C-alpha positions in Angstrom: 0.0 0.0 0.0 2.8 2.4 0.9 4.7 1.6 -2.3 1.6 2.4 -4.4 1.1 5.7 -2.5 4.7 6.7 -3.0 4.4 5.8 -6.7 1.3 7.8 -7.3 2.1 10.8 -5.1 5.8 11.3 -5.8 7.0 9.5 -8.8 4.2 10.1 -11.3 4.2 13.9 -10.8 8.1 13.9 -10.9 8.0 11.9 -14.1 5.5 14.4 -15.7 7.7 17.3 -14.6 10.9 15.7 -16.0 9.2 14.8 -19.3 7.9 18.4 -19.7 11.4 19.7 -18.8 13.0 17.4 -21.5 10.5 18.4 -24.2 10.8 22.2 -23.4 14.6 22.1 -23.4 15.4 20.1 -26.6 17.6 22.8 -28.1 21.3 22.2 -28.3 23.6 24.2 -26.0 27.4 24.4 -26.0 29.1 22.8 -23.0 32.7 23.7 -22.9 35.4 22.1 -20.7 37.8 25.0 -21.4 36.7 28.1 -19.4 39.6 30.3 -20.7 38.9 29.6 -24.4 35.2 28.9 -24.9 35.6 28.8 -28.7 37.9 25.7 -28.5 35.9 23.1 -30.6 38.0 20.2 -29.3 36.7 20.7 -25.8 33.2 21.8 -26.5 30.2 19.5 -26.7 26.8 20.3 -28.3 24.0 18.6 -26.5 20.4 19.3 -25.6 20.0 21.3 -22.4 17.9 18.5 -20.7 20.7 16.0 -21.1 23.1 18.5 -19.4 20.6 19.0 -16.6 19.9 15.3 -16.1 23.7 14.6 -16.1 24.2 17.3 -13.5 21.4 15.8 -11.4 22.9 12.3 -11.7 26.4 13.5 -10.7 24.9 15.3 -7.7 23.1 12.2 -6.6 26.1 10.0 -6.9 28.4 12.5 -5.1 25.9 13.0 -2.3 25.4 9.3 -1.9 29.1 8.6 -1.7 29.6 11.5 0.8 26.8 10.2 3.0 28.1 6.6 2.8 31.6 7.8 3.8 30.2 10.0 6.6 28.2 7.2 8.1 31.1 4.7 8.1 31.8 5.0 11.8 28.2 4.2 12.6 28.3 1.1 10.4 31.5 0.0 12.1 29.9 0.5 15.5 26.9 -1.5 14.5 29.1 -4.3 13.2 31.1 -4.4 16.5 27.9 -4.4 18.6 26.4 -7.1 16.5 29.5 -9.3 17.0 29.4 -8.5 20.8 25.7 -9.5 20.9 26.5 -12.8 19.1 29.3 -13.5 21.6 26.9 -12.9 24.5 24.2 -15.1 22.9 26.7 -17.9 22.5 27.8 -17.5 26.1 24.2 -17.6 27.3 23.5 -20.7 25.3 26.6 -22.3 26.5 25.8 -21.5 30.2 22.2 -22.7 29.7 23.4 -26.0 28.3 25.9 -26.4 31.2 23.1 -25.6 33.7 20.8 -28.2 32.1 23.6 -30.8 32.2 24.3 -30.0 35.9 20.6 -30.2 36.7 20.3 -33.5 35.1 23.4 -34.8 36.9 22.0 -33.7 40.2 18.6 -35.2 39.5 20.2 -38.6 38.6 22.4 -38.4 41.7 19.5 -37.8 44.0 17.3 -40.4 42.4 
């Protein structure tokens, strides 16, 4: 239910806006990689404006995702360490429970 709501409320309007943006900005623009000599044809690309906008959006998403992933590394490390500690404690509890069961059975047999 939540996925369908998200699809209808967020992604459908976003798709409509992006399609309208792409249709409205079909004209070619010059994208130059040489800021000191914009007329240099070797370092100038002709592309539709919407391609440039979508590429900038994609690069921004990737850079932001990588920055977030790197920033949260210490929290992932802490979660990993605490998970290992919890597993060690679970194993210890299970080992102690099995020892207690064995001792209880031995005492029961000895008293019987």
